[in-house]
GUVEX-956351 format. One record per residue: x, z negated, y of N, C-alpha, C in turn. Coordinates in steps of 0.1 Angstrom, whole numbers, padded with zeros to 4 digits, always signed. Atoms other than C-alpha are relative to their C-alpha. Layout:
<rs>
XZYXZYXZY
...
</rs>
This chain:
<rs>
+0009+0007+0009+1229+0480+0181-0014-0001+0007
+0013+0000-0006+1192+0484+0187-0007-0014-0001
+0006+0014-0001+1168+0454+0194-0005-0004-0014
+0005+0004+0013+1153+0455+0159+0011-0005-0009
-0011+0004+0008+1187+0453+0142+0006-0013+0005
-0005+0012-0006+1198+0426+0166-0009-0012-0004
+0010+0010+0004+1166+0406+0158+0002-0004-0014
-0002+0003+0015+1172+0409+0120+0013-0008-0002
-0013+0007+0001+1208+0398+0125-0001-0015+0004
+0002+0014-0005+1198+0367+0145-0009-0008-0009
+0009+0007+0010+1170+0359+0120+0008-0005-0012
-0008+0004+0012+1194+0359+0091+0010-0011+0003
-0009+0011-0004+1219+0338+0110-0007-0013+0002
+0007+0013-0002+1193+0312+0120-0004-0005-0014
+0004+0004+0014+1181+0311+0083+0012-0007-0007
-0012+0006+0007+1217+0304+0071+0003-0013+0006
-0003+0013-0006+1221+0277+0097-0010-0011-0004
+0010+0010+0005+1189+0260+0086+0003-0004-0014
-0004+0003+0013+1199+0262+0050+0012-0009-0001
-0012+0008+0000+1233+0248+0057-0003-0014+0005
+0004+0014-0006+1218+0219+0078-0007-0008-0011
+0008+0007+0010+1194+0211+0050+0008-0005-0011
-0009+0004+0011+1221+0210+0023+0009-0011+0005
-0008+0011-0004+1243+0188+0045-0008-0012+0002
+0009+0012-0001+1213+0165+0052-0002-0006-0013
+0003+0005+0014+1206+0163+0015+0012-0007-0006
-0013+0007+0004+1243+0155+0008+0001-0013+0006
-0002+0013-0007+1243+0128+0034-0010-0011-0005
+0010+0010+0005+1211+0112+0020+0005-0005-0014
-0004+0005+0013+1228+0110-0014+0012-0010+0001
-0012+0009-0002+1257+0089+0001-0005-0013+0005
+0003+0013-0005+1257+0053+0008+0013-0006+0006
-0012+0007-0006+1280+0031+0029-0001-0015-0004
-0001+0014+0005+1290-0002+0014+0011-0008+0009
-0009+0008-0008+1305-0028+0038+0002-0013-0007
-0002+0011+0009+1321-0055+0016+0011-0009+0004
-0011+0010-0001+1341-0087+0021+0006+0000-0014
-0007+0001+0012+1365-0096-0006-0009-0006-0011
+0009+0006+0010+1339-0119-0023-0011+0010-0004
+0011-0010+0003+1312-0092-0020+0005+0011-0009
-0006-0010+0008+1336-0067-0035+0001-0004-0015
-0001+0006+0013+1342-0090-0065-0014+0000-0006
+0014+0000+0005+1304-0095-0069-0005+0014-0003
+0004-0014+0003+1298-0058-0067+0006+0005-0013
-0007-0004+0012+1324-0052-0094-0006-0006-0013
+0006+0007+0011+1308-0078-0117-0013+0006-0004
+0014-0005+0003+1275-0060-0114+0001+0015-0004
-0001-0015+0003+1287-0023-0116+0012+0005-0008
-0012-0005+0007+1321-0022-0133-0004+0003-0015
+0003-0004+0013+1319-0004-0166+0007-0009-0010
-0007+0010+0010+1344-0028-0182-0009-0012-0002
+0009+0011+0001+1320-0056-0174-0012+0003-0008
+0011-0005+0008+1291-0036-0188+0003+0000-0015
-0004-0001+0014+1310-0031-0220-0001-0014-0007
+0000+0014+0006+1315-0069-0226-0014-0006+0000
+0014+0004+0001+1279-0075-0217-0007+0005-0012
+0006-0005+0012+1270-0053-0246+0005-0009-0012
-0004+0009+0011+1291-0076-0268-0008-0013-0001
+0009+0012+0000+1269-0105-0257-0013+0004-0007
+0013-0004+0006+1238-0085-0267+0002+0002-0015
-0002-0001+0015+1254-0077-0301+0000-0013-0006
+0000+0014+0006+1261-0114-0307-0014-0006+0000
+0014+0004+0001+1224-0121-0299-0006+0005-0012
+0006-0005+0012+1214-0098-0326+0006-0005-0013
-0007+0006+0012+1240-0112-0350-0006-0014-0002
+0007+0013+0001+1224-0147-0343-0013+0002-0006
+0013-0002+0006+1190-0133-0351+0002+0004-0015
-0003-0003+0014+1205-0119-0384+0002-0013-0008
-0003+0013+0007+1218-0154-0393-0013-0008-0001
+0013+0007+0000+1184-0169-0384-0009+0005-0011
+0008-0006+0010+1167-0144-0406+0003-0004-0014
-0004+0004+0014+1186-0155-0437-0006-0014-0004
+0007+0012+0003+1169-0189-0434-0015+0000+0000
+0015-0001+0000+1134-0176-0431-0005+0007-0013
+0005-0006+0012+1111-0165-0459+0003+0015-0001
-0003-0014+0002+1120-0131-0474-0011+0005-0009
+0012-0006+0007+1089-0111-0485+0003+0015-0002
-0002-0014+0003+1092-0077-0503-0012+0005-0008
+0011-0006+0007+1064-0055-0514+0005+0011-0009
-0005-0011+0008+1067-0030-0542-0012+0008-0006
+0010-0008+0007+1046-0002-0558+0007+0010-0009
-0006-0010+0009+1055+0020-0588-0011+0006-0008
+0009-0008+0008+1037+0047-0607+0008+0007-0011
-0007-0006+0011+1048+0059-0641-0008+0009-0008
+0006-0010+0008+1039+0090-0660+0008+0001-0013
-0007+0000+0013+1049+0086-0697-0002+0014-0006
+0002-0014+0005+1053+0123-0704+0001+0001-0015
-0001+0001+0014+1064+0116-0739+0000-0015-0004
+0001+0014+0004+1052+0083-0754+0010-0003-0011
-0010+0003+0011+1078+0065-0776-0007-0001-0013
+0006+0000+0013+1072+0068-0813+0006-0012-0008
-0004+0011+0008+1074+0037-0836-0004+0003-0015
+0003-0002+0014+1075+0038-0874-0006-0013-0006
+0007+0012+0005+1050+0014-0891+0000+0002-0016
+0000-0001+0015+1053+0006-0929-0014+0006-0005
+0013-0007+0005+1027+0028-0948-0010-0010-0007
+0009+0008+0007+1013-0001-0968-0009-0007+0010
+0009+0006-0010+0998-0015-0935-0013+0008+0001
+0012-0008-0001+0974+0014-0937-0004+0006-0013
+0004-0004+0014+0970+0016-0975+0009+0011-0006
-0009-0010+0006+0999+0039-0981+0009-0006-0010
-0009+0005+0010+1026+0037-1007+0011-0008+0006
-0011+0008-0006+1053+0011-1003+0012+0009+0002
-0012-0008-0003+1085+0024-0988-0002+0012+0009
+0003-0011-0010+1068+0049-0966-0003-0005+0014
+0003+0004-0014+1064+0049-0929-0009+0010+0007
+0009-0008-0007+1038+0062-0906+0004+0000+0015
-0004+0000-0015+1048+0074-0870-0013-0003+0008
+0011+0004-0009+1026+0057-0844+0005+0000+0014
-0003+0001-0014+1026+0060-0806-0008-0011+0006
+0007+0011-0007+1018+0029-0786+0001+0002+0015
+0000-0001-0014+1009+0028-0749-0010+0011+0005
+0008-0010-0006+0991+0050-0724+0009+0010+0009
-0009-0010-0007+1003+0080-0704+0003-0005+0014
-0003+0004-0014+0999+0065-0669-0001-0015+0001
+0000+0014-0003+1007+0030-0656+0004-0002+0014
-0003+0003-0014+1009+0015-0621+0001-0015+0002
-0002+0014-0004+1021-0018-0607+0002-0001+0015
-0002+0003-0014+1018-0032-0572+0000-0015+0002
-0001+0015-0002+1027-0066-0558+0010-0003+0011
-0009+0006-0010+1048-0088-0536+0008-0011-0005
-0008+0011+0004+1077-0112-0540+0005-0008+0012
-0004+0008-0010+1087-0141-0519+0011-0009-0004
-0011+0009+0003+1120-0160-0517+0002-0008+0013
-0003+0009-0011+1127-0190-0495+0011-0010-0003
-0011+0010+0002+1160-0209-0492-0004-0014+0004
+0002+0014-0003+1156-0246-0493+0013-0007+0005
-0013+0005-0004+1192-0255-0491+0011+0009-0004
-0012-0008+0002+1223-0234-0487+0010-0004+0011
-0009+0006-0010+1253-0250-0470+0005+0011+0009
-0005-0011-0008+1267-0216-0458-0010+0004+0011
+0010-0005-0010+1234-0206-0442-0002-0011+0011
+0002+0010-0010+1230-0240-0425+0011-0001+0010
-0012+0000-0010+1265-0239-0410-0001+0012+0009
+0002-0012-0008+1258-0204-0398-0010-0002+0011
+0010+0003-0010+1227-0217-0380+0006-0009+0011
-0007+0009-0010+1248-0245-0364+0010+0007+0009
-0011-0006-0007+1275-0221-0353-0006+0011+0010
+0005-0011-0008+1251-0197-0334+0003-0002+0015
-0002+0002-0014+1254-0214-0300+0015+0002+0004
-0014-0002-0002+1292-0215-0303+0004+0015+0000
-0003-0015+0000+1294-0178-0312-0005+0006+0012
+0005-0006-0012+1272-0170-0283+0008-0003+0012
-0008+0004-0011+1293-0190-0259+0014+0007-0001
-0012-0007+0001+1324-0173-0273-0001+0014+0006
+0002-0013-0006+1310-0139-0264-0001-0001+0015
+0002+0001-0015+1300-0151-0229+0014-0003+0006
-0013+0004-0006+1335-0166-0223+0009+0013+0000
-0008-0013+0000+1351-0132-0233-0005+0008+0012
+0004-0008-0011+1329-0116-0207+0005-0006+0013
-0005+0007-0012+1340-0142-0181+0015+0004+0002
-0015-0004-0001+1377-0134-0189+0001+0014+0006
+0000-0014-0005+1370-0097-0183-0003+0000+0015
+0004+0001-0014+1353-0106-0150+0011-0005+0009
-0012+0006-0008+1383-0127-0139+0011+0011+0002
-0010-0011-0001+1406-0098-0147-0004+0010+0010
+0005-0009-0010+1385-0075-0126+0001-0006+0014
-0001+0007-0013+1384-0101-0098+0014+0000+0005
-0014+0001-0004+1422-0104-0098+0004+0014+0006
-0003-0013-0005+1426-0066-0095-0006+0004+0013
+0007-0003-0013+1400-0063-0068+0007-0007+0012
-0007+0007-0011+1417-0090-0047+0013+0007+0004
-0013-0006-0003+1451-0073-0050-0002+0013+0007
+0001-0013-0007+1439-0038-0041-0007-0002+0013
+0006+0003-0012+1417-0052-0014+0010-0004+0011
-0010+0005-0009+1446-0070+0002+0010+0011+0004
-0009-0011-0002+1468-0040-0002-0006+0010+0010
+0006-0009-0009+1443-0018+0017+0000-0006+0014
+0000+0006-0013+1440-0044+0045+0013+0001+0007
-0013+0000-0005+1477-0045+0049+0004+0015+0004
-0003-0014-0003+1479-0007+0048-0007+0004+0013
+0007-0003-0013+1452-0005+0076+0008-0006+0012
-0008+0006-0011+1472-0029+0097+0013+0007+0003
-0013-0007-0001+1504-0010+0090-0003+0013+0007
+0003-0013-0007+1487+0022+0101-0003-0002+0015
+0002+0003-0014+1476+0006+0134+0014-0001+0007
-0013+0001-0007+1512-0003+0141+0007+0013+0000
-0006-0013+0000+1523+0032+0132-0006+0007+0013
+0005-0006-0012+1499+0044+0159+0005-0006+0013
-0006+0006-0012+1513+0019+0184+0014+0005+0002
-0013-0005-0001+1548+0031+0176+0000+0014+0005
+0001-0014-0004+1537+0067+0180-0003+0001+0015
+0003+0000-0014+1522+0059+0214+0013-0004+0008
-0012+0005-0007+1554+0040+0224+0010+0012+0001
-0010-0011+0000+1576+0070+0214-0005+0012+0007
+0005-0011-0008+1553+0095+0230+0003-0002+0015
-0003+0003-0014+1558+0077+0263+0015+0001+0002
-0015-0002-0001+1596+0075+0256+0004+0014+0000
-0003-0015+0000+1596+0112+0249-0002+0006+0013
+0003-0005-0013+1579+0119+0281+0010-0005+0011
-0010+0005-0010+1602+0096+0301+0014+0006-0002
-0013-0006+0003+1633+0111+0284+0001+0014+0006
+0001-0014-0005+1622+0146+0293+0001+0000+0016
-0001+0001-0014+1617+0135+0329+0014-0003+0005
-0014+0003-0004+1651+0119+0330+0009+0012-0002
-0008-0012+0003+1666+0150+0315-0002+0011+0012
+0003-0010-0011+1649+0172+0342+0007-0004+0013
-0007+0005-0011+1665+0149+0368+0015+0000-0001
-0014-0001+0003+1699+0154+0352+0007-0012-0004
-0006+0013+0004+1704+0119+0340+0000-0002-0016
-0001+0000+0015+1701+0127+0302+0003+0014-0005
-0003-0013+0006+1711+0154+0278-0012+0005-0009
+0010-0005+0009+1690+0177+0257+0000-0006-0013
-0002+0007+0013+1704+0159+0227-0009-0013+0000
+0008+0012-0001+1687+0127+0239-0015+0003-0002
+0015-0004+0002+1653+0145+0241-0002+0003-0014
+0002-0004+0014+1658+0160+0207+0000-0012-0010
+0000+0011+0009+1666+0127+0191-0013-0008+0000
+0013+0007-0002+1635+0111+0205-0011+0008-0007
+0010-0009+0006+1614+0141+0193+0001-0001-0015
-0002+0002+0015+1629+0138+0158-0007-0013-0005
+0005+0012+0004+1620+0102+0156-0016+0000+0001
+0015-0001-0002+1584+0109+0170-0006+0008-0012
+0006-0008+0012+1579+0136+0143+0000-0008-0013
-0001+0008+0012+1591+0113+0116-0011-0011-0001
+0010+0010-0001+1567+0086+0128-0014+0006-0004
+0012-0007+0003+1538+0111+0127-0002+0004-0014
+0000-0003+0014+1548+0123+0093-0003-0012-0009
+0001+0012+0008+1551+0088+0079-0015-0006+0001
+0014+0005-0002+1517+0079+0094-0010+0008-0008
+0008-0008+0009+1501+0109+0076+0001-0004-0015
-0003+0004+0014+1517+0098+0043-0008-0013-0003
+0007+0013+0002+1504+0063+0048-0015+0001-0001
+0015-0002+0000+1469+0075+0056-0004+0006-0013
+0003-0006+0013+1469+0096+0024+0000-0011-0011
-0001+0011+0010+1480+0065+0004-0012-0009+0001
+0011+0009-0003+1453+0044+0020-0013+0007-0006
+0012-0007+0006+1426+0071+0011+0000-0001-0015
+0000+0000+0015+1438+0072-0025-0002-0015-0005
+0002+0014+0003+1438+0034-0025-0015-0003+0000
+0015+0002+0000+1401+0034-0015-0006+0007-0012
+0005-0006+0012+1394+0058-0043+0002-0009-0013
-0003+0009+0012+1411+0035-0068-0008-0013+0001
+0008+0012-0001+1392+0005-0054-0015+0003-0004
+0014-0004+0004+1359+0024-0058-0001+0001-0015
+0001-0001+0014+1367+0032-0094+0000-0014-0007
-0001+0014+0005+1376-0005-0100-0014-0007+0002
+0013+0006-0002+1343-0015-0085-0012+0006-0008
+0011-0008+0006+1323+0011-0104-0009+0006+0010
+0007-0006-0011+1312+0026-0071+0001+0015+0000
-0001-0015+0000+1304+0064-0068+0011+0004+0011
-0011-0004-0009+1334+0081-0052-0005+0006+0013
+0006-0006-0012+1311+0099-0028-0005-0010+0011
+0004+0010-0010+1300+0066-0012+0011-0004+0009
-0010+0005-0009+1317+0052+0018+0002-0015-0002
-0003+0014+0002+1335+0019+0015+0007-0006+0013
-0005+0007-0012+1342-0004+0045+0004-0014-0004
-0004+0014+0003+1363-0036+0042-0002-0008+0012
+0004+0009-0011+1349-0063+0064+0010-0011+0003
-0010+0011-0003+1376-0089+0060+0012+0005+0008
-0012-0003-0008+1406-0089+0083+0012-0008-0004
-0012+0007+0005+1441-0097+0074+0005-0010+0011
-0003+0011-0010+1450-0130+0092+0008-0011-0007
-0007+0011+0006+1470-0161+0087-0009-0009-0008
+0010+0008+0007+1438-0179+0076-0003+0006-0014
+0002-0006+0012+1433-0154+0049+0011-0002-0010
-0012+0002+0009+1468-0159+0035+0003-0015-0001
-0006+0013+0000+1475-0195+0044-0011-0011-0002
+0010+0011+0002+1444-0214+0032+0007-0012-0007
-0006+0012+0006+1451-0249+0020-0003-0001-0015
+0002-0002+0014+1453-0239-0016+0010-0009-0008
-0010+0007+0008+1484-0259-0026-0004-0014-0003
+0004+0014+0003+1466-0292-0024-0012+0000-0010
+0011+0000+0010+1439-0280-0049+0004-0006-0013
-0002+0006+0013+1437-0301-0080-0004+0011-0010
+0004-0010+0010+1436-0281-0112+0001-0007-0014
+0000+0005+0014+1430-0287-0149+0000+0012-0009
-0001-0012+0010+1438-0265-0179-0014+0004-0004
+0013-0003+0004+1401-0267-0187-0007+0010+0010
+0006-0009-0009+1394-0246-0156+0004+0015-0004
-0004-0014+0004+1412-0216-0172-0009+0005-0011
+0009-0005+0011+1388-0194-0192+0007+0003-0013
-0007-0003+0013+1415-0185-0217+0000-0013-0008
-0001+0012+0007+1418-0222-0226-0014-0004-0005
+0013+0002+0005+1380-0225-0228-0003+0008-0012
+0003-0008+0011+1379-0196-0251+0007-0005-0013
-0007+0006+0011+1405-0212-0274-0008-0012-0005
+0008+0012+0005+1384-0244-0275-0012+0004-0008
+0011-0005+0008+1354-0224-0286+0004+0006-0013
-0005-0006+0012+1375-0205-0311+0003-0011-0010
-0002+0011+0009+1386-0238-0326-0013-0006-0006
+0013+0005+0005+1350-0250-0328-0005+0009-0011
+0005-0009+0010+1341-0218-0347+0009-0001-0013
-0008+0002+0012+1371-0223-0371-0004-0013-0007
+0005+0013+0007+1359-0259-0377-0013+0003-0008
+0012-0004+0007+1326-0244-0387+0003+0007-0013
-0004-0007+0012+1344-0222-0412+0004-0010-0010
-0005+0010+0009+1361-0252-0427-0013-0007-0007
+0012+0006+0005+1327-0269-0430-0008+0009-0010
+0008-0010+0008+1311-0238-0445+0006+0001-0014
-0006-0001+0013+1337-0235-0473-0001-0013-0008
+0002+0013+0007+1334-0272-0481-0014-0001-0006
+0014+0001+0005+1296-0269-0485-0003+0011-0011
+0002-0010+0011+1301-0239-0509+0000-0007-0013
-0001+0008+0013+1308-0266-0536-0014-0006-0004
+0013+0006+0003+1272-0278-0533-0010+0010-0006
+0009-0009+0005+1243-0263-0552-0009+0006+0011
+0010-0006-0009+1219-0239-0535-0014-0001-0007
+0013+0002+0006+1182-0244-0539-0010+0010+0008
+0010-0009-0006+1154-0219-0533-0012+0001-0008
+0013-0002+0007+1118-0213-0542-0003+0015+0000
+0004-0014+0001+1104-0180-0553-0014+0001-0006
+0013-0002+0005+1070-0166-0561-0003+0015+0000
+0004-0014+0000+1054-0132-0569-0014+0001-0004
+0013-0004+0004+1021-0116-0574-0001+0015-0002
+0001-0015+0003+1015-0083-0592-0013+0003-0006
+0012-0005+0007+0986-0063-0604+0003+0013-0006
-0004-0012+0007+0989-0035-0629-0012+0006-0007
+0010-0007+0008+0968-0009-0646+0006+0010-0009
-0005-0010+0009+0972+0014-0675-0012+0010-0003
+0010-0010+0002+0953+0047-0679+0005+0011-0009
-0003-0013+0007+0952+0077-0702-0004+0012+0009
+0003-0009-0010+0937+0095-0672+0004-0005+0013
-0005+0005-0013+0950+0095-0637-0012-0003+0009
+0011+0004-0008+0921+0076-0622+0001-0014+0006
-0002+0014-0006+0937+0046-0605-0008-0003+0012
+0007+0002-0013+0918+0051-0573-0015+0001-0001
+0014+0000+0002+0884+0054-0589-0005-0014-0002
+0005+0013+0002+0862+0024-0588-0004-0002-0014
+0004+0003+0014+0854+0006-0620+0012-0002-0010
-0011+0002+0009+0889+0007-0635+0005-0014+0001
-0005+0013+0001+0904-0025-0646+0015-0001+0005
-0014+0003-0004+0935-0040-0629+0002-0014-0005
-0003+0013+0005+0953-0070-0644+0010-0007+0009
-0008+0007-0009+0968-0097-0623+0011-0008-0007
-0011+0009+0005+1001-0116-0628+0006-0007+0012
-0007+0008-0011+1017-0143-0606+0008-0011-0006
-0009+0011+0004+1045-0168-0609+0005-0007+0013
-0005+0008-0010+1059-0196-0588+0012-0008-0006
-0012+0007+0007+1094-0211-0595+0009-0006+0010
-0011+0007-0007+1123-0232-0583+0013+0004-0006
-0013-0004+0005+1158-0219-0585+0011-0008+0005
-0012+0008-0004+1190-0240-0584+0012+0006-0006
-0013-0006+0004+1224-0224-0585+0011-0010+0002
-0010+0010+0000+1252-0248-0594+0014+0007-0002
-0014-0006+0002+1288-0235-0588+0008-0009-0009
-0008+0008+0010+1310-0246-0617+0014+0004+0001
-0014-0004-0002+1342-0226-0615+0000+0014+0005
-0001-0013-0007+1351-0197-0592+0014+0005+0000
-0014-0004+0000+1388-0193-0601+0007-0005+0012
-0006+0006-0012+1397-0215-0571-0001+0009+0013
+0002-0008-0012+1384-0189-0546-0004-0008+0012
+0005+0008-0011+1366-0215-0525+0012-0008+0006
-0012+0008-0005+1398-0236-0523+0009+0008+0009
-0009-0009-0008+1418-0206-0511-0006+0003+0014
+0007-0003-0013+1392-0198-0484+0000-0012+0009
+0000+0013-0007+1391-0235-0474+0014-0002+0007
-0014+0002-0006+1429-0236-0469+0003+0010+0011
-0001-0010-0011+1428-0204-0449-0007-0004+0013
+0007+0005-0012+1402-0219-0426+0007-0011+0007
-0007+0012-0005+1422-0251-0422+0013+0005+0008
-0012-0006-0007+1453-0230-0413-0004+0006+0013
+0005-0006-0013+1433-0211-0387-0003-0010+0010
+0002+0011-0010+1423-0244-0371+0013-0004+0006
-0013+0005-0005+1459-0255-0369+0006+0010+0009
-0006-0010-0009+1470-0222-0354-0007+0000+0013
+0007+0001-0012+1443-0225-0328+0005-0012+0008
-0005+0012-0007+1455-0260-0319+0014+0003+0005
-0014-0003-0005+1491-0247-0316-0001+0010+0012
+0002-0010-0011+1478-0218-0294-0004-0008+0013
+0004+0008-0011+1461-0244-0272+0011-0008+0007
-0012+0007-0005+1493-0264-0268+0009+0009+0008
-0009-0010-0007+1513-0233-0260-0006+0005+0013
+0006-0005-0013+1487-0222-0234+0001-0011+0010
-0001+0011-0010+1488-0257-0218+0014+0001+0007
-0013-0002-0006+1526-0252-0213+0001+0012+0009
+0000-0012-0008+1521-0217-0201-0007-0001+0013
+0007+0002-0012+1495-0227-0176+0007-0009+0010
-0008+0008-0009+1517-0255-0162+0011+0008+0006
-0011-0009-0005+1545-0230-0159-0005+0010+0011
+0006-0010-0010+1522-0204-0142-0003-0007+0013
+0004+0007-0012+1509-0230-0117+0013-0003+0008
-0012+0004-0007+1544-0243-0108+0007+0012+0006
-0007-0012-0005+1559-0208-0105-0008+0006+0011
+0009-0006-0010+1529-0195-0085+0000-0008+0013
-0001+0009-0012+1530-0225-0062+0013+0003+0008
-0013-0003-0006+1567-0219-0055+0001+0013+0007
+0000-0013-0006+1562-0182-0049-0009+0000+0013
+0009+0000-0011+1533-0189-0026+0006-0007+0012
-0007+0007-0011+1552-0214-0005+0010+0009+0006
-0011-0008-0005+1582-0191-0002-0006+0012+0008
+0006-0012-0006+1559-0161+0007-0006-0004+0014
+0006+0004-0012+1541-0180+0034+0011-0002+0011
-0012+0002-0009+1575-0191+0050+0006+0014+0004
-0006-0013-0003+1587-0155+0047-0009+0008+0010
+0009-0006-0010+1556-0143+0066+0002-0005+0014
-0003+0006-0013+1562-0167+0094+0013+0005+0006
-0013-0005-0005+1598-0157+0096+0000+0015+0005
+0001-0014-0003+1590-0120+0096-0008+0003+0013
+0008-0001-0013+1563-0124+0123+0009-0003+0012
-0009+0004-0012+1589-0141+0146+0010+0011+0001
-0010-0011-0001+1614-0113+0137-0006+0012+0006
+0006-0012-0006+1589-0086+0147-0001-0002+0015
+0001+0003-0014+1582-0103+0180+0013+0001+0007
-0013-0001-0006+1619-0106+0186+0005+0015+0001
-0004-0014+0000+1625-0069+0177-0008+0007+0011
+0008-0006-0010+1597-0059+0200+0006-0003+0014
-0006+0004-0013+1613-0078+0229+0013+0007+0002
-0013-0008-0001+1647-0062+0222-0003+0014+0003
+0003-0014-0003+1631-0028+0221-0004+0002+0015
+0006-0002-0014+1612-0033+0254+0011-0002+0010
-0011+0002-0009+1643-0046+0271+0010+0011+0000
-0009-0012+0001+1665-0018+0258-0006+0012+0007
+0007-0011-0006+1639+0007+0269+0001-0001+0016
-0001+0001-0014+1639-0007+0304+0014+0003+0006
-0013-0004-0004+1676-0005+0306+0003+0015+0000
-0002-0014+0001+1675+0030+0294-0007+0008+0012
+0007-0007-0011+1649+0040+0320+0007-0002+0014
-0008+0003-0012+1671+0024+0347+0013+0006+0000
-0013-0007+0001+1701+0044+0335+0011-0010-0004
-0010+0010+0004+1719+0012+0323+0003+0000-0015
-0001+0000+0014+1715+0020+0286+0001+0014-0006
-0002-0013+0007+1722+0048+0261-0011+0003-0010
+0010-0004+0010+1700+0068+0238+0003-0007-0014
-0003+0006+0013+1719+0053+0209-0005-0014-0001
+0005+0014+0000+1710+0018+0219-0015-0001-0003
+0014+0000+0002+1673+0026+0221-0004+0004-0014
+0003-0004+0014+1673+0044+0187+0003-0011-0009
-0003+0012+0008+1690+0014+0172-0010-0011+0001
+0011+0010-0002+1664-0009+0187-0013+0004-0007
+0013-0005+0007+1636+0013+0174+0002-0002-0015
-0003+0002+0015+1652+0013+0139-0002-0014-0004
+0002+0015+0004+1654-0025+0139-0014-0004+0001
+0014+0004-0001+1618-0028+0151-0008+0005-0013
+0007-0005+0011+1606-0005+0123+0004-0008-0013
-0005+0008+0012+1627-0024+0097-0007-0014+0000
+0007+0013-0001+1612-0057+0110-0014+0001-0004
+0014-0002+0003+1577-0043+0108-0002+0002-0015
+0001-0002+0015+1583-0030+0072+0002-0013-0008
-0003+0013+0007+1597-0064+0062-0012-0009+0001
+0012+0009-0002+1566-0081+0077-0011+0004-0010
+0011-0005+0009+1542-0059+0057+0003-0003-0015
-0004+0004+0014+1562-0065+0025-0002-0014-0002
+0002+0014+0002+1561-0102+0031-0015-0003+0000
+0015+0003+0001+1523-0101+0038-0005+0004-0013
+0005-0004+0013+1517-0082+0006+0004-0009-0011
-0005+0010+0010+1539-0105-0014-0008-0013+0001
+0007+0013-0002+1521-0135+0001-0014+0001-0005
+0014-0002+0005+1487-0120-0007+0000+0000-0015
-0001+0001+0014+1498-0114-0043+0002-0014-0005
-0003+0014+0005+1512-0149-0046-0012-0008+0001
+0013+0008-0002+1479-0163-0033-0009+0003-0012
+0008-0004+0012+1460-0143-0060+0005-0006-0013
-0006+0005+0012+1484-0153-0087-0002-0016-0001
+0002+0014+0000+1481-0190-0077-0014-0004-0003
+0014+0003+0003+1443-0189-0077-0003+0003-0015
+0002-0003+0014+1444-0172-0111+0006-0011-0009
-0007+0010+0008+1469-0198-0124-0008-0013-0001
+0007+0012+0000+1447-0227-0114-0015+0002-0005
+0014-0003+0005+1415-0210-0127-0010+0000+0011
+0010+0000-0011+1399-0207-0092-0002+0014+0006
+0002-0014-0005+1398-0169-0088-0015+0003-0003
+0014-0003+0003+1362-0158-0084-0003+0014+0007
</rs>
């Protein structure tokens, strides 16, 4: 290869490296790293979750519905303009004697002009309409109903964020213990090989430890994959771009699980679902009121102003032509007399809806009391289980360490150390299960008392 060819080759290679570095730098600039505590993750979800964004649109829709209701109580003004070309004027028959003709004869006559135009405006203003006034009174309740629906969605998001967040914390801690076990068995594998070389162990003992070590590494990789997928799921729940990095800043600890929650006072009014039913009952009460007021007369005023012109020539826009004005002002009263009992049927439906909402509120009270009692019991039991499993793991670790020492001193068998290791892994698995169940029980209890945020 001559120098010129070598120089071209190096130049192309350098260019490719620069392009690759630029693309990688651009990709890195598009990524962000979010370090979030559990409360920060919930706040992030409330701001970015598409489910929350959807219910916020419901609030905006209700705002426009309220404007629509308000508009019905404001003056309604409509303008109009029409232009008529009488291509064929109507013919009327006039008795002939009117024009000196013989009796019994008729003369055809055309009345009118070929062109006519009218322009003007009409105004209507409601003075009293029971349904409109009730609609105006119900605007705030309807708006609060939409907001409360949004809060319920936010609570649902918060519950799911808490559960996934805790699951990932537990998974990270479990992965750390996997690494500790792998280090422990790597040392055991090394020691067993040395013992084998000195003639105090069999190849079977080395192979058993190697099999266990391989299984630990495989399980660790599986768990790492599950954690990575869990992060993807949490990002979707938060509404975070999947390309961004997410770091959990909270640490799993007794304080995180064992906060003094069981002494928290609660009220059914703290539950958003109950608050929603209260607003729903208020809206149903407005319906009852609305149908009652349908029996009253409605009163409105109206007025109009028109100007018109008639021409045989199309010269409406020329100056000098005459336009004729017309205007009216009036009062309109509509008195309902008989509607076939339609209003009564609507009124009874509204009253039944109120009673149904009241029954739903009583049922929800019982359900909340049951949820709180059940969640409290599960939470207490879960906390006790965590304490017991922590002690069990400590005991299993001591048993394993003692068994390993005996094995290294030639006083124990490979079967004993494998059994101790199996018991240790079982104790660790039970601890993580207890931790996760305690975390879920905590979230369920906070949800039951309406204190999940």
